[in-house]
ZASE-444388 format. One record per atom (N, C-alpha, C): residue in three letters; x, y, z. Coordinates in steps of 0.001 Angstrom, whole numbers, plus 500000, padded with zeros to 6 digits. Layout:
! residues N
AlaXYZ/...
This chain:
! residues 151
Met500845498818500000/Met500000500000500000/Met500884501236500000/Ile500472502244499249/Ile501197503504499188/Ile500382504560499933/Glu500967505153500964/Glu500324506260501677/Glu500720507559500972/Leu499783508150500270/Leu500101509321499456/Leu500434510561500291/Gln499953510635501526/Gln500245511798502371/Gln501701511798502842/Thr502270510601503028/Thr503620510502503600/Thr504651509925502646/Gly504202509248501600/Gly505119508579500685/Gly505537507201501159/Lys505006506743502277/Lys505353505411502782/Lys504757504337501877/Ile505533503281501704/Ile505063502101500995/Ile505118500958502005/Ile503973500334502229/Ile503883499285503233/Ile503875497926502545/Phe504758497053503018/Phe504790495669502567/Phe504067494842503633/Pro502788494530503428/Pro501990493911504491/Pro502480492535504930/Glu503016491745504012/Glu503470490404504382/Glu504697490442505296/Leu505489491520505200/Leu506686491659506022/Leu506455492550507235/Asn505335493278507217/Asn505064494281508248/Asn506200495309508317/Ile506634495748507136/Ile507721496714506989/Ile507245497826506065/Ala507712499052506317/Ala507415500183505436/Ala508723500832505010/Val508735501347503785/Val509841502190503320/Val509266503573503100/Ser510098504589503239/Ser509600505958503138/Ser510723506885502698/Pro510399508161502469/Pro511431509123502085/Pro512535509258503137/Leu512269508847504364/Leu513250508984505444/Leu514166507773505578/Leu513941506730504790/Leu514728505512504930/Leu516160505738504463/His517098505405505324/His518523505505505001/His519043504103504693/His520059504048503855/His520633502781503426/His521043501901504618/Ala521680502484505613/Ala522119501711506784/Ala520931501089507510/Asp519827501820507627/Asp518627501290508279/Asp517997500178507452/Phe518029500338506131/Phe517510499299505243/Phe518323498018505411/Ile519636498132505380/Ile520506496962505524/Ile520276496278506868/Tyr520094497063507902/Tyr519897496516509241/Tyr518521495863509405/Gly517476496501508859/Gly516115496079509171/Gly515396495236508141/Phe515860495217506892/Phe515133494483505857/Phe515644493041505814/Pro514744492059505770/Pro515177490656505755/Pro516059490349504536/Lys517256489859504786/Lys518228489583503709/Lys517696488556502709/Asp516918487589503194/Asp516416486550502303/Asp515337487069501351/Lys514868488280501545/Lys513856488872500665/Lys514490489714499554/Ile515801489925499616/Ile516498490680498577/Ile516880489719497464/Val516331489958496271/Val516551489090495125/Val517863489426494432/Gln518154490719494317/Gln519345491144493593/Gln519822492490494131/Ile521140492678494128/Ile521753493962494480/Ile522567494402493270/Arg522370495658492868/Arg523109496184491724/Arg523780497488492134/Asn525095497451492256/Asn525871498648492559/Asn526319499237491232/Thr525821500422490903/Thr526104501024489602/Thr527471501701489546/Lys528216501656490622/Lys529583502211490715/Lys529620503727490537/Asn528465504380490687/Asn528414505845490638/Asn527794506407491918/Gly527742505556492962/Gly527180505975494234/Gly525760505508494458/Tyr525095505034493411/Tyr523726504547493538/Tyr523734503026493677/Ile522942502525494622/Ile522819501091494831/Ile521343500724494720/Trp521052499733493876/Trp519693499278493635/Trp519487497908494269/Tyr518328497719494914/Tyr517941496443495500/Tyr516642496005494858/Glu516588494751494463/Glu515345494203493946/Glu514753493278494994/Val513489493528495306/Val512730492657496195/Val511432492315495461/Arg510737491331495935/Arg509453490958495341/Arg508461490837496473/Glu507615491842496550/Glu506689491905497678/Glu505297492298497213/Lys504336491992498061/Lys502941492294497754/Lys502661493768498019/Ile502128494406496994/Ile501623495769497112/Ile500237495747496475/Tyr499233495974497274/Tyr497828495891496876/Tyr497460494468496489/Asp497440494159495193/Asp496818492907494767/Asp497768491739494523/Asn499010492001494146/Asn499914490922493756/Asn501314491138494307/Lys502056490053494381/Lys503480490153494673/Lys504148490564493359/Ile504905491650493405/Ile505498492209492192/Ile506971492556492440/Pro507749492715491362/Pro509116493217491533/Pro509093494677491991/Val509915494966492982/Val510065496320493516/Val511549496613493562/His511961497733492971/His513363498132492990/His513515499359493880/Leu514454499300494812/Leu514741500406495728/Leu516112500953495383/Cys516215502271495229/Cys517481502895494855/Cys517918503888495925/Phe519117503664496453/Phe519713504569497437/Phe520766505416496740/Asn520778506719497060/Asn521680507655496387/Asn523025507782497103/Leu523842508721496635/Leu525193508939497179/Leu525202509221498671/Gln524173509891499164/Gln524081510230500582/Gln523489509089501413/Gly523112508003500762/Gly522532506867501463/Gly521041506979501673/Asn520396507962501046/Asn518952508141501175/Asn518214507343500103/Leu517046506833500458/Leu516194506190499465/Leu515672507274498532/Glu516021507175497254/Glu515622508212496302/Glu514535507742495343/Phe514600506491494916/Phe513622505962493973/Phe513091504619494455/Val511812504404494196/Val511211503078494303/Val510496502858492978/Glu510831501772492309/Glu510174501452491049/Glu509364500187491236/Leu508118500229490763/Leu507187499116490877/Leu506894498588489481/Tyr506742497282489386/Tyr506446496652488101/Tyr505213495765488243/Pro504029496395488381/Pro502803495617488626/Pro502374494778487426/Gln502923495035486250/Gln502543494294485053/Gln503273492952484952/Ile504228492697485834/Ile504981491444485792/Ile504352490474486785/Phe503636489502486234/Phe502907488547487070/Phe503721487296487367/Asp504537486866486414/Asp505330485651486592/Asp506696486028487145/Leu506869485893488444/Leu508117486295489086/Leu509263485347488773/Asn508967484181488223/Asn510012483225487885/Asn510416483280486422/Ala509743484124485662/Ala510044484215484232/Ala511432484814484017/Ile512073484360482982/Ile513363484916482582/Ile513093485787481363/Trp513451487060481474/Trp513133488016480422/Trp514324488179479492/His514034488178478199/His515062488360477181/His514666489525476283/Trp515681490222475782/Trp515421491378474919/Trp514563491007473719/Glu514761489812473169/Glu513996489452471973/Glu512499489294472251/Asn512125489175473528/Asn510699489082473889/Asn510014490439473944/Trp510790491501473985/Trp510214492838474122/Trp509933493445472760/Thr508774494009472637/Thr508393494728471425/Thr507831496077471845/Pro507834497057470956/Pro507213498346471298/Pro505749498195471722/Glu505038497265471098/Glu503632497050471442/Glu503493496512472862/Lys504374495576473250/Lys504317495017474596/Lys504638496078475639/Val505640496907475371/Val506014497957476322/Val504867498956476476/Lys504191499305475385/Lys503045500217475461/Lys501897499582476241/Lys501678498280476038/Lys500639497569476780/Lys500974497549478276/Asp502246497301478596/Asp502686497311479996/Asp502509498691480615/Lys502829499742479859/Lys502668501125480343/Lys501193501400480626/Lys500328500951479737/Lys498879501152479939/Lys498421500445481215/Tyr498946499240481463/Tyr498592498528482681/Tyr499038499317483912/Cys500240499896483860/Cys500740500714484980/Cys499848501939485196/Asp499428502581484099/Asp498512503729484198/Asp497221503322484908/Glu496652502202484480/Glu495401501721485076/Glu495597501342486547/Trp496746500785486885/Trp497059500404488263/Trp497090501633489158/Leu497719502726488682/Leu497767503973489455/Leu496372504532489702/Val495527504467488700/Val494159504960488856/Val493387504081489835/Arg493453502765489638/Arg492664501828490436/Arg493056501840491914/Phe494351501803492209/Phe494769501657493599/Phe495105502974494295/Cys495516503968493524/Cys495967505214494148/Cys495093506410493806/Gly494196506264492841/Gly493379507395492412/Gly494213508458491715/Leu495330508046491099/Leu496242508987490442/Leu496200508818488935/Gln496628509847488242/Gln496743509789486799/Gln498153509326486429/Ser498357509033485153/Ser499647508514484717/Ser500738509579484692/Glu500350510832484473/Glu501358511884484465/Glu501920512069485871/Glu502940512868485994/Glu503592513051487284/Glu502625513647488302/Asn502507512984489424/Asn501666513425490532/Asn502587513921491629/Leu502542515217491920/Leu503476515827492858/Leu502919515864494276/Phe503796515616495238/Phe503466515659496660/Phe504587516389497378/Ser504375516717498643/Ser505414517425499392/Ser506669516575499571/Trp506552515271499536/Trp507684514362499727/Trp508333513920498427/Gly507662514146497276/Gly508209513701495990/Gly507126513548494950/Ser507238512512494113/Ser506273512329493022/Ser506053510853492728/Val504916510592492040/Val504561509251491584/Val504115509381490137/Ser504638508506489281/Ser504206508512487882/Ser504510507168487248/Ser503813506887486162/Ser504170505723485366/Ser505103506213484266/Tyr505870505286483708/Tyr506817505700482669/Tyr506949504612481613/Leu507414505015480468/Leu507763504132479373/Leu509131504580478890/Asp510092503675478910/Asp511444503995478453/Asp511758503126477239/Pro511603503672476028/Pro511834502864474828/Pro513298502434474668/Arg514233503176475248/Arg515655502813475136/Arg515952501502475861/Ser515282501289476993/Ser515521500058477747/Ser514377499065477580/Cys513411499386476729/Cys512226498543476527/Cys511579498197477855/Ser511349499220478671/Ser510745498956479970/Ser509686499996480300/Ser508811499598481183/Ser507811500515481720/Ser507551500099483153/Gly507052501033483935/Gly506780500753485335/Gly506207501981486013/Ile506244501963487322/Ile505781503082488139/Ile506961503545488962/Cys507217504846488936/Cys508351505402489664/Cys507862506301490792/Ile508372506027491972/Ile508141506887493127/Ile509481507561493389/His509507508861493257/His510749509625493399/His510658510461494666/Tyr511508510147495627/Tyr511522510879496883/Tyr512478512063496765/Thr511976513241497111/Thr512815514442497069/Thr512890515143498407/Glu511956514862499299/Glu511889515543500599/Glu512424514624501678/Arg513197515177502608/Arg513813514368503658/Arg513354514772505049/Thr512180515358505178/Thr511689515760506491/Thr510448514952506830/Glu510185514792508099/Glu509021514044508569/Glu507741514765508143/Ile506810513994507599/Ile505522514545507172/Ile504445513878508013/Asn503633514658508672/Asn502573514080509519/Asn501283513947508763/
């Protein structure tokens, strides 16, 4: 569940929340290691973690990105990916499939969050769906920009 007033994302099966205030050290300390599917250090100060957790209706891939200062800056959701065991290959991606996936993300934002596909701004950051033709990907991006407690 995404709390739009605070930017918190709650993983109900783990009873854990991530938010704009989450620091990398706290994530490493508090998040169950066995739930981390992949770690990608981009060697430019950003570290990405892939987890697969339930948000609203399905267990989906969730990517968490910590910036140079160790703050959680991005959370990317991929609600259109239903088969978590599937192996994805570039030859399976087509412009039509990416557009279909983007449309699903748009509908997901409307259905669960009451948001539109364009950038939705909040005091803590923004939520939007995206389509990136260069990487043949689409998803939902939560971009945290505020680092203060929001009540």
